[in-house]
C-alpha positions in Angstrom: 0.0 0.0 0.0 2.7 2.5 0.9 4.4 2.1 -2.4 1.2 2.8 -4.4 -0.6 5.4 -2.4 1.1 8.8 -2.1 1.9 9.9 1.4 -0.3 12.9 1.1 -3.3 10.7 0.2 -2.6 8.5 3.2 -2.4 11.6 5.5 -5.7 12.9 4.1 -7.3 9.5 4.7 -6.2 9.5 8.3 -7.5 13.1 8.7 -10.9 12.0 7.5 -11.0 9.1 9.9 -10.0 11.4 12.8 -12.8 13.8 11.8 -15.3 10.9 11.9 -14.0 9.9 15.3 -14.3 13.4 16.7 -17.8 13.7 15.3 -19.2 10.3 16.1 -17.3 8.8 19.0 -18.9 10.7 21.8 -17.2 8.6 24.5 -14.3 6.9 22.8 -12.9 10.2 21.5 -11.9 11.2 25.1 -9.5 8.2 25.3 -8.3 8.2 21.7 -7.0 11.8 21.9 -4.7 10.8 24.7 -2.7 8.5 22.4 0.5 9.5 20.6 -0.3 10.8 17.1 0.6 7.6 15.1 -1.5 5.4 17.4 -4.3 8.0 17.5 -4.5 8.0 13.7 -4.5 4.2 13.5 -7.2 3.8 16.1 -9.3 6.4 14.4 -9.0 4.4 11.2 -10.3 1.3 13.1 -13.1 3.3 14.6 -14.1 4.8 11.2 -14.5 1.4 9.6 -16.3 0.0 12.6 -18.6 3.0 12.5 -19.3 2.4 8.8 -20.4 -1.1 9.6 -22.5 0.0 12.5 -24.2 2.7 10.5 -25.4 0.2 7.9 -27.0 -1.9 10.6 -28.7 1.1 12.2 -29.7 2.8 8.9 -33.0 2.9 7.2 -32.5 0.5 4.4 -34.7 -2.6 4.2 -33.1 -5.7 5.9 -32.1 -7.4 2.6 -30.4 -4.3 1.4 -28.5 -3.9 4.7 -27.3 -7.5 4.4 -26.1 -6.8 0.8 -24.3 -3.6 2.0 -22.6 -5.5 4.8 -21.5 -8.2 2.3 -20.0 -5.5 0.2 -18.0 -4.2 3.1 -16.9 -7.7 3.9 -15.6 -8.1 0.3 -13.9 -4.7 0.4 -11.6 -5.8 3.3 -10.9 -9.4 2.2 -8.4 -8.2 1.2 -8.2 -4.5 0.8 -7.6 -3.6 -2.8 -4.2 -1.8 -3.3 -6.0 0.4 -5.9 -8.8 1.5 -3.6 -9.7 5.2 -3.5 -11.8 4.8 -0.3 -10.0 6.9 2.3 -11.2 4.8 5.2 -9.8 1.6 3.6 -6.6 3.4 2.7 -6.1 4.4 6.3 -7.0 0.9 7.6 -4.7 -0.7 5.2 -1.8 1.6 6.2 -2.5 1.0 9.9 -2.7 -2.7 9.1 0.8 -2.6 7.7 2.3 -0.5 10.5 0.7 -2.4 13.4 0.0 -5.8 11.9 -3.7 -5.3 12.5 -5.8 -8.5 12.3 -8.0 -7.1 9.5 -10.1 -10.3 9.4 -11.4 -9.4 12.8 -13.6 -6.7 11.2 -15.5 -9.6 9.8 -16.6 -10.4 13.3 -18.1 -6.9 13.6 -20.0 -7.5 10.4 -21.2 -10.9 11.8 -22.6 -9.1 14.9 -24.2 -6.4 12.7 -25.9 -9.1 10.6 -27.3 -10.6 13.8 -28.9 -7.2 14.5 -30.3 -7.0 10.9 -31.9 -10.5 11.0 -33.3 -9.8 14.5 -31.4 -12.4 16.5 -32.8 -12.9 20.0 -30.8 -14.0 23.1 -32.0 -16.7 25.4 -29.1 -16.9 27.8 -26.4 -14.6 28.9 -23.9 -16.8 27.1 -25.8 -16.0 23.9 -25.5 -12.3 24.5 -21.9 -12.4 25.5 -21.2 -14.1 22.1 -22.8 -11.1 20.4 -20.8 -8.7 22.5 -17.6 -10.4 21.6 -18.4 -10.0 17.9 -19.3 -6.3 18.0 -17.1 -5.0 20.8 -14.5 -7.6 21.9 -13.4 -7.5 18.3 -12.7 -3.8 18.6 -10.7 -4.5 21.8 -8.5 -7.0 20.0 -8.0 -4.7 17.0 -7.1 -1.9 19.4 -4.6 -4.1 21.3 -2.6 -4.6 18.1 -2.1 -0.8 18.0 -1.4 -0.4 21.7 1.0 -3.3 22.0 1.1 -5.1 25.4 3.3 -7.1 27.7 2.2 -10.7 27.8 0.1 -10.6 24.6 -1.4 -14.0 25.2 -2.8 -12.8 28.5 -3.7 -9.3 27.2 -5.9 -10.5 24.3 -8.7 -12.2 26.3 -8.6 -9.2 28.7 -9.1 -6.8 25.8 -12.0 -9.0 24.7 -13.5 -9.0 28.2 -13.3 -5.2 28.5 -15.1 -4.9 25.1 -17.9 -7.2 26.5 -18.2 -4.9 29.6 -18.5 -1.8 27.4 -21.1 -3.3 25.1 -23.2 -4.6 28.0 -23.2 -1.1 29.4 -24.2 0.2 26.0 -27.1 -2.2 25.9 -28.3 -1.3 29.3 -28.1 2.4 28.5 -30.0 2.1 25.2 -32.9 -0.3 26.0 -35.5 2.3 25.0 -33.7 3.3 21.8 -33.1 -0.3 20.8 -36.7 -1.3 21.5 -37.6 1.4 18.9 -35.5 -0.6 16.4 -37.3 -3.7 17.4 -34.3 -5.1 19.2 -34.2 -6.6 22.7 -30.8 -7.8 23.8 -31.3 -8.8 27.4 -31.6 -12.6 27.8 -35.1 -14.0 27.9 -34.2 -16.5 30.7 -33.0 -13.6 32.9 -36.1 -11.7 32.2 -38.3 -14.6 33.2 -36.2 -15.1 36.3 -37.2 -11.7 37.6 -40.8 -11.7 36.3 -40.2 -9.4 33.4 -41.6 -10.0 30.0 -38.9 -11.0 27.5 -39.9 -8.1 25.2 -39.5 -5.7 28.1 -43.2 -4.8 28.0 -45.0 -4.4 31.3 -44.3 -2.5 34.5 -41.0 -0.4 34.4 -40.2 -1.7 37.9 -39.8 -5.3 36.5 -37.6 -4.0 33.7 -35.5 -2.2 36.3 -35.1 -5.5 38.2 -33.8 -7.1 35.0 -31.4 -4.1 34.4 -30.1 -4.4 38.0 -29.3 -8.1 37.4 -27.4 -7.4 34.2 -25.5 -4.6 35.9 -23.9 -7.2 38.1 -22.8 -9.1 35.1 -21.3 -6.0 33.5 -19.5 -5.3 36.7 -17.9 -8.7 36.6 -16.7 -8.2 33.0 -15.2 -4.8 34.0 -13.3 -6.4 36.9 -11.8 -8.9 34.5 -11.2 -6.5 31.6 -9.6 -3.7 33.6 -6.7 -6.1 34.4 -5.5 -5.2 30.9 -4.3 -1.7 32.2 -1.3 -3.2 33.9 -0.1 -4.7 30.6 -0.1 -1.4 28.7 2.4 1.5 28.4 1.5 5.0 29.7 -0.4 6.5 26.8 -2.2 3.3 25.8 -3.1 2.8 29.4 -4.5 6.3 29.7 -6.5 5.8 26.6 -8.1 2.6 27.7 -8.6 3.9 31.3 -10.4 6.9 29.9 -12.7 4.9 27.7 -13.4 2.3 30.4 -13.7 4.9 33.1 -16.4 6.8 31.3 -18.5 3.6 30.7 -18.0 2.4 34.2 -19.2 5.7 35.6 -22.2 5.3 33.4 -22.8 1.8 34.7 -22.6 3.1 38.3 -25.3 5.7 37.4 -27.5 2.9 36.0 -26.9 0.7 39.1 -28.0 3.6 41.3 -31.3 4.1 39.5 -32.0 1.2 37.1 -35.5 2.4 36.3 -34.0 5.6 34.7 -33.0 3.7 31.6 -36.7 2.8 31.0 -37.4 6.6 30.5 -34.6 7.3 28.0 -30.9 7.2 27.3 -28.5 8.2 30.0 -25.2 9.9 29.5 -22.4 11.6 31.4 -22.0 15.4 31.1 -19.0 16.6 29.1 -17.2 17.9 32.2 -17.3 14.5 33.8 -16.0 12.8 30.7 -13.2 15.3 30.6 -12.4 14.7 34.3 -12.2 11.0 33.7 -9.8 11.6 30.8 -7.6 13.9 32.9 -7.5 11.4 35.8 -6.5 8.7 33.3 -3.7 10.7 31.8 -2.4 11.3 35.4 -2.3 7.6 35.9 -5.4 7.3 38.2 -7.5 4.2 38.1 -11.0 4.4 36.4 
């Protein structure tokens, strides 16, 4: 790629990916900007391609057209064409060469998005964790290739676990929005165990009981995944600590008032996200 794409074109491709990240990554951007410029550009490229996949799944096309569009993305990365003029793919290919990115892992993100499109339901927590590994654990593993880590064999499953923790928190935050898309992620066996309807209809108090149960599961994934911090260098550790810290604070807020997520999407104020990022850069634990 580097011998065929001019350096100025590669730089412009990265600039576009960074712009996408600043505009769309409302939480992740706080961590990404703590990285050194080369790693920041590479991770922005990963985010931009993951965002493209996600936007197809959440878009307004009919399901069959979404699946076709996702298949086109799958073809475009297997492998990435040296002659591509797509700036996101140019940046991903360059990052792939520099950091030995496991490009095939993007296929797992597409797998997860296809599960959304076809309306996959989740009976057990193991089913849901499998989905989370595809759409978020995969991003953790891609990111780890950029960060580098001591004890890579130990770091990879921890990065995957942290991705699961973040995705479970996303799911708990977005239950109203997701239900509008016709999606219910929380496992039906857990819903039945607390007396909640699997489709989350019925009294909000019962939905809150289910949310409280799933918060304990997300906590456990955070406890495991945050062990990754000790295997990363300073800037990478700050980046991951900021991302994880923002989501963990959000989870704490949901734990304090589970019923709040039945009324709409929760978020942290910008000042609090900035505080988490500053603490992370200073080496404080999330």
